[in-house]
N, C-alpha and C positions, 0 to 999 in steps of 0.2 A: 611849099617845099622847104622853106626855112624851118617850119615847125617840125617836119619829119626829121631833118638833120639833127635838130636839137634833142629830140627824143632818142635818136640812135646814140648820140654822144652820152646822154645820161645813162642809158642802159649799159653801154660799154664801161662807163665809170663804175657802176655798181658791181659789175662782174669782176673788174680789176680789184676793187676793194675787197670783195669776198675772197678772192684768191690770196690777196696779201694777208688777210686775217687768218686764213687757213695755214699759210706758211708760218706766220708768227706763232700760231698755236702749236704747230708741229715742233717748231724750234724750242718753244718753252717746255713742251713735254719731253723732248730729248734731253734738254739741260737738267730737268728735274730728275729724270731716270739716271742720268750720269751721276748727279750728286748723291742720289740714294745708293747707287752701286759703289761709289767711292767710300761713302760712310761705312757701308757693310764690309768692304775690303779692309778698311782701317781697323774696325772692331775685330775682325777675324785675325788680323795680324797681331793686334795687341793680346788677344787670348792665346794665340800660339806662342808669343814671347813669354807670357806668364807661365804657360805649361812647361815650356823648355827650361825656364828658370827654376821652377819647382823640381823638375826632374834632375837638373844639375845639382841643386842643393841636396836632394835625397841621395844622389850618387856620391856626393862628397861625404855626407854623413855615414853612408854605408862603408865607404873606403876607410874613414877614420875609425869606425868601430871595428872593422876587420883588422886594423893594425893593433887594436887592444885585445884581440882574442888569443886565448891560450888553450891549447888542447893537450890534455895529459890523460893517461890511463888510470881509471879508478882502481883503488886498492881495496879489496874486500877484507874485513877484519877476521873472517873465518877461513881465509885461504881459498875461497871459491872464485873461479874465473868469471869475469864479467866483461861486458863490452865497454870500449872507451866512451867516456862521457865528455862532452864539450862544455866548458864553462866559459861564459862571456863576461868580461869585465869592461864596463864602459867608463870613459872619463870625459870631462868637458873638452879638454884639448890635450893632445899628446905632448905639446911643447910646454904647457903651463903646469900640468900635474904629471910627475914621472910615474911610470908603471912599476909596481913592486914585483919582481920575479918570484913566482911560487914554485918553479920547477926544482930549485935546490932543496926546498923543504920536503919534497916527496920522499927521498931516501930515509928521512927520520922516522917515518911511519912504517913499522915492521909488522908483518902479518903474524897473528897468533899461531903458536905451535899447535898442530892437530892433536897431539896427546894431551896438552893442557886443556884444550877445548873439550875433549871427551871426558876428562876427569871432572871438569867443572860441571858438565851436563849430568854426570852420574851423581855427583854430590847434591846437585839441585833436586834431582828426582828422589834421592833417598830422604832428603830433608822434607820434601813435600809429602812423601808417604808417612813419615813420622808425625808430621803435623796433622794429617788427615786421620791417622789412627788415634791421636790424642783427642781430636774433636769428637770422633765417634764414641770413644770411651766416656767422655764427659756427658754426652747426650744420653747414653745408656744408664749411667749412674743417676742422672736427673729423673729419667723415666721410672727407675726403680724406687727412688725416694718418694716420688709423687704417688706411685701405686701403693706404697706402704702407708703413707699418710691418709690416702683415700680409704683404705681398708680399716684403719684405726678409727676414722671419723664415722664410718657407716656401721661398724659392728657395735652391738649393745655393750654398755659398760658393765663389766663383770665385777661383782663385789666378792672378794675373798673373805671367808669367815675368819675373823680374828680369834685368838685364843682367849676367850672370856670364861672365867669360872662360873659354873652354874650355881644359882642360888639354892640354899638349903630349903627344901619344901616344908610346908607346915606339917607338924606331926598328926594333927587331927583335921583333915580337910572337911570343909563345910558341905561340899557337894561333889558328886562325881558324875560327869556327863558320859554316858555310854553311847556307842555308835548307834545310829538309827537302823531300824530293821530294814528299811528300804534303801538300797544303795544309790538311788537317784537324788536323795535329799541331802542338803548341806546344813549342818547345825553350827551356828556361830554364837560366841559368847565372849564378852570383854570383862566380865566381873567375877568369873569363877576361877578359883585357884585349884589347879590339877595336882594329883598325887604323882609321885615318881613313876616312871614306866615300869610295867610288870616285866620281870626277867623272862627271857625266852625259855620255853620248855621243850623245844624241838630244834633239830638241826636246820630245819627249813624256816625257822622264825628269825629272819635276818633284818637288819636296819636298812632304811632307805639310803640310796647313794646319789651322788651328783647333786647335792643340795647347794644351790647358788641363788643369788638375788640380782635382779637387773633394775636399775632406775628407769622410771617412765615419767610422763608428764604429770600424773596425779600422785605418784609416790614410788612404789616398787612392785616388782613381780617376783614371787618366790617360786622356784621350780625344783623338782626332784624326780627321781625314778626308782622303781622297785628293783631289788637285786634279782638277777635272772635265775638264781637258785632258790628264791623264796616261793612258797606256795601257801594257799589258804588265806590270802589277804582279803579283808572285808572293808577296810577304810583307812584313811590317813588323817592324823590329828596335827593341827598346826597351833603351836603355843607361842606366846610372846612374854618377854620380861622387860620391864621398863626400868632403866638405870640400875640394873643389877638386882631388882626385886624378884619376887616369886613369879614363876611361870604361870600364865593364865591362858586357858583355851580360847582361841579366837575363831576357830573353824574346824569342822569335821567334814571331809569330802569323801566321795565314793572311791572305790579302789581303782577305777579307770581314769581318774583325774590326777594330773601331775603338776598343777600350778595353782597359785592363788595370788590375787591382786590385793595389795594393802594400800591404804590411803594415808598420806603424810598429814598429820594434824599439827605438828610443831617441829621447828628446826632445832630446838635445844635438846640436849641430852643424848641418850643412846638406847637403842632397842635391840634385844637379843631374840632370835627366833629358833624354835626347835620343831622338827618334823618327825613324827613317830608313825609306825606301822601297827595297825590293829589286825590280829590274826583270829581265826575261827576258834582256836583253843583258849582265847582270852588273853593271850600275851600281847603286850604293847611294848614294842622295841623302838627306842629313839635313835635318831641319827645325830650327826655332828651339829653343834650349836654354832650359829654365826650371827653377826650383828650388823646393824645399819645405823648411821647417824640420824638423830631425830626421833620423833614419836609417831607411831602408826596405829591404825585401828582397822 
């Protein structure tokens, strides 16, 4: 019996101990929760205080800036109506830095007279038109000068025949070269002295015209043409005189040919050229004599 009683007492003790432990754990949990809640409340209160302080500081700044604001109506220099413009001047402190009033300065700015504005606009337009016309004129002059220079550079160089007296021919020529019977052949000679041209026997025996010389890379090109009133032409004779000497035949060409190329052999001295027309009646009519610097063959 005694053993049973002791076992019951020990069981009741263990149950009591468990209950006590549970109560202690519950109390500890409640205390921990309360501490956590208190800490959260304190943090929330601190944050709210900080926010309120920031709001108050911002409100004070805004109120201070509002005291430094001046609103005045904007004045257009051209007399055009405009909406009022708000200009904000901020200062560190109204008490430390005095605000300079700008409103009394506004009457000093007077709008421009409408008539003056129109006159200035007209003068500006007229001056701009004059300037534009001057620029266009300069451009046109430049284009004209460039075009003239281009034409002069691309056109062949014309040699005008100088007034050179013809040499006196030999009274007794050593040989006479007659035109070839075939008009397609060209007879050339550099050593024969030719007699003076035979005078014309008909009104249609006319001298060649348009006799000119053009320089080229090898020497020069002599060109001519027959008179439109001439008839019965069989050939053309081309003669050369070196440094004022006697004329010598250098070529005889057919009647349909109107040019001859000569080669420059020396740059010294002067060469004179004479083109003559040979007619069917035997007349040889010479054209104007012209010269080129240098020696040619």
